[in-house]
N, C-alpha and C positions, 0 to 999 in steps of 0.2 A: 551496613547497607550494601546489597549486591549491586554491581555495576557491570557494564560491558567492557571494561578494561581488558584488552588483550584478545577480545573476541573478533571474529572475522564475520562481517556481514556482507552479503550479496544482494544488492538493492537494485531492482529494475525500475526504469523510469525515474531515475534518481537525478536527472539534470535540472529539475525544477519542481515547484510545488510540494506536495506531500512527501515525495521521495527524498528531495533535497533536505526538508526539515527533519526526516528521520535520520538521514545521514549525519547532519550536523549535530543532532542530540547525542547520537552514539559516539561522535568524535569528541565530544566534551568529556566522555568517559575514558578516552584514549583507545578507542576501537580501531580496528583495521576495516576500511570500507572500500568495497569494490562498487564503483559508480557505473552502473550498466544502463546505457541508453543509446539512442541513434544520434543525439544531438552533439555532434563534434566540433561543428563550426557555428558561429553566432548567426542568429536569425532575428532580424529587426522586429518581427511580430511576436516572437517568443524568447524572451531573455533567458539566458543560462545555458551552459554546455556542460559536458562531462568534465572538462577541464577547469572551468571556473568553479564548479562545486568541489573538485579535487583540491584546488587551493584554498577554498573555504574550510574544507575538512582539516587540512594540514594546520591552518591557522587556528582552528578550534581545539587542536591537540591530538588529532587522530592521524593515522596513516591512510593514504588514499591511493587507489589504483583506478585510473580513468579508462573505461573499456567501451569502445564503440561497438555496439551490438544491436541488431535487429532480432527480437526474441521470436520472430516468426520463422527464423532460419536456424534449423537444427545445428548445423556446422558452426555458426557464429556463437550460439549458446554454449556448445561444448568447448569451443576455443576460450570463451570468457571464463567459463568455470575453470579449465585447466590453467589459465593465466593467474587466476586468483589463488588457486592451490599452490602454484609455483611460488608466487610472491609472498604468501603468508602462511603457508604450511597446511591449510585445510579450510573448511568452511563451517562455521558454527550456526550461522542464521541466514535464512533466505526470506527476503521481503518481496513478495509478489505485488508490486505497486503499479507496474505498467498497465495502462488501460486506454482503450479508444472509446470515444463517445459520439453518438449521433441520435438525437432525440427527435426523430421524425416518424411519421406513420408509414405504413407498408408501401403506399404508392409513391412516396417521396424518399424512398431509400434505394439508392443505386446498389447494385450487387457488389460493386467494389467496396462500398461502405459496409455492407453486410459482411463480406469476407474479411475485411480489415478487423472488425470488432471480434469476430469469432476467432480469428488467428491470434490476435494479441491477448484478448481477455481469457477465454477459457483454454484454448490450446497453448498459448504462451505460459500460463500458469502451470499447466501440466508439464510442459517441456522443461521449464526451468526447475520445477520440482524434481522430475525424473533425473535431470543432470546433476543436481546438488545432492541428491539423497545418498548416494554411495559414500559421500564425505560426511554428510550429517550424521549418518549412522555410526560413524567413528568418533563423533565429537561428544564432548561433555555438555549436557543440557542443550541439545540442538532444538531449534525452532524453525518452523515454516509459518509465516504470518502473511496472510493475503488480504488486501484491501477489498473486501467483498461484503456484500450485505447479508443480513439474515435471510434465509430462504423464504420467499413469499410468493404464493401461487394466486394471490388475489387478482382477478381480471383487470382491475383498474390500473395496475402497473404494467399490464401487457398490452392493453388496447392502444395506447397513445404511441408506443414505440416498441413494438414487438422485437425487432432485430436487436436493439440494445439490451432490453430486458433479458433476452435469451442469452446474450453474451455475458452479461454481468452475473446472472443466476448460474451460468456455467462455471464461473469462478467459484461461486459458492458451493456447487455440487462437487467440483473437483476437490475443494477443501474438505467436504464431508467424507468423500471416499478416502482421501489420503489420511484423514484423521483416523478412520476405522482401520485402515490397513497398517499405518506406521506409528500410531499413537501407542499401541500396546508394545511396540519395540522401543519406546522411550523418546520419540520425536514429538514435541509439542506442536501439533498442527491446529491452527486456529484462524479465524477471520476477525477483522476489525473494521467498523464502519462509523462514520460520523453521525451524531445526532442532528447536526445542522449542516446546511450547505457550507462548504469550505471555500474561501477566496482564493481560488487558483484560476489559471487560464480557462479551465473547463467551464467556468460560469458563463463565458461568452456564448456557449451552447445552449444555455438555459434561458428562455425568454422571460424578461421581466426581473431578472435577478440583479440586485445592486450590491456592490461590495459591503456596504454598511449593514446589510442584513445577514452577513456571514461571519463565521469565525475564521481565525487564521490557521494555516497548517500546523502551527506549533501545538495545538491541542491533540492533533492525531499523533504527532511525534511523541509528545509526552506520554500518551496513553500507550503507544507502541513500546516505548522504553519500559514502561511499568510491566507490560506483558512479557517482554523479552528477558528481563532480568530474573523472572521466575524460574524455579526448578522445573525442568520439562517433564519429569516422571509423573505420569498420570494426569497431565494437564493438556487435554486435547478435545477437539470437537466443539469448541465454544464459538458462537457468533457474538462478538462483543461490541458494545457501543462506547464510544470514546469517553463521554462524561461520566457513564457508569463506572468505567474502569478507574478513572481518576478519583471520583467521589469515594469509591471503595478503598482507595490508597490514601485517603485523608485530605485530598484537595478540596477546598471550599471557595476559593477565589476564582470564578470562572469569567469574571469580567475581563481579566487579563488576556483572554483569548478572543475577545470580540474585536472585529475591525473598528467598530464604534462602540466604545464601553457604555455610552449613553443610549444605545438602541434598546427599544422596548420589545421589539419583535424580531426574533431570528427565524429564518426559514428553515423548516425541517427538510431533511435530505430525502431522496427517493427511497422507495422500497420498505419504509418502516410500516409496521402494522398500525391499526387504528389506535391501539393502547400506547404504542411507543410514540406515535405522533401526538397524542393527547398529553403525554408527559412532557412538560415544559423543560427546555434546557435549564440546567442548574446555573 
């Protein structure tokens, strides 16, 4: 069975939530993990920092490098990439997980929020990919995996929150372009998205969502692991759904990922097509 042992992962937004879960799953294989995020000091409203996750990664069996970095700032991204290469000798995998969210209509979206989402989501994904690619192109089985949805131009996803949808679809379009450009050069460039809402701090931004209607970040982490251990050659341009990936890999127990295993209705995530939404979580 293929593992991430000895691989070096550069994970953005890794101080909590899905990024943290992906880091810990890689750590159990013995991977080297660069934990890239702005959260360097504790925040009473948002638990977790790059340093706490670094300790968790080490306890799980991996090597960790805590890197305070604002992915909107080119110089900080270049410095974080250079520090990772210096510490671990290269970069094998980039996980574009960092994202900003604001689910409001046009008249309720301050331009500072609009700018934040564009700079973190689409631009940040492009910038981190650009900075890592010279090293990925030298790696064996290199991957770029972005936490981005399948491309969907249905107006129902645009009308309620145009600014956020544009920013999130921007990540998807960046993935599409990078896959076409670098996939033929051996870099597996793909996107991963959850079938259901995931119980992270982001659910506080979604009205009416309760944790018991969600799955845990571990389902995305396990799906990401399944993708990242694949040979990279010829594997690019896919917009993957977490439980599809795991089901294809032989996973049948999905109750383990539910916040409430007894829940009968899990909320589908944003941006799925009608057929994807109609498909019940396994």
